[in-house]
C-alpha positions as CSV (number, residue, x, y, z in Angstrom):
1,M,1.6,-3.1,15.0
2,R,0.5,0.5,15.2
3,I,-2.9,1.5,16.0
4,L,-4.8,3.9,13.8
5,K,-5.7,7.2,15.0
6,G,-9.0,8.6,14.8
7,K,-8.1,10.9,11.7
8,Q,-6.2,8.1,9.9
9,F,-9.4,5.9,10.3
10,K,-11.8,8.5,8.7
11,K,-9.3,8.8,6.1
12,L,-9.0,5.3,5.4
13,R,-13.2,5.0,5.1
14,L,-13.3,8.1,3.0
15,Q,-10.5,7.0,0.5
16,L,-12.6,3.6,0.3
17,E,-15.6,5.8,-0.4
18,L,-17.6,3.9,2.3
19,T,-20.5,5.4,4.4
20,Q,-20.0,4.6,8.1
21,A,-22.9,2.2,8.0
22,Q,-20.9,0.4,5.1
23,M,-17.8,0.2,7.0
24,A,-19.7,-0.9,10.0
25,S,-20.8,-3.8,8.2
26,W,-17.2,-4.7,7.1
27,F,-16.3,-4.8,10.7
28,G,-19.5,-6.2,12.2
29,V,-20.2,-3.2,14.5
30,S,-22.6,-0.4,14.6
31,D,-22.3,2.8,12.6
32,Q,-22.1,4.7,16.1
33,T,-18.9,2.5,16.8
34,I,-17.2,3.8,13.6
35,A,-18.0,7.3,14.4
36,R,-16.5,6.6,17.7
37,W,-13.3,5.1,16.1
38,E,-13.1,8.3,13.7
39,K,-13.4,10.5,17.0
40,G,-10.5,8.9,18.6
41,Y,-11.8,6.4,20.7
42,P,-9.3,3.2,20.3
43,L,-9.9,0.2,18.2
44,S,-8.8,-3.0,19.7
45,G,-8.5,-6.8,18.9
46,S,-9.4,-8.0,15.3
47,A,-11.0,-4.6,14.5
48,A,-7.4,-2.8,15.1
49,I,-5.5,-5.6,13.0
50,L,-8.3,-5.1,10.1
51,A,-8.0,-1.3,10.3
52,W,-4.2,-1.2,10.3
53,L,-4.1,-3.8,7.4
54,L,-6.7,-1.9,5.1
55,Y,-4.9,1.1,6.1
56,D,-1.7,0.2,5.1
57,E,-2.7,-1.6,1.6
58,Q,-4.4,1.6,0.8
59,I,-1.4,3.9,1.4
60,N,0.9,1.4,-0.6
61,S,-1.7,1.0,-3.4
62,N,-1.6,4.9,-3.4
63,K,1.9,5.2,-3.7
64,N,2.2,2.4,-6.5
65,A,-0.1,4.5,-8.5
66,I,1.9,7.7,-8.1
67,S,5.2,6.2,-9.6
């Protein structure tokens, strides 16, 4: 499993049209933690897995929408 970089995590949040507070609610963390992750602090554990799955799903759905 790959770990998302900060820019990828922010791109995911923006593509999902979520605020940092809304994303924080999904992950069960504070909005400050979301801000840190977007700045490049590493995600770990289940948060890293969930982020990667969301990112992968979002990328694949965008590819399918284009074709």
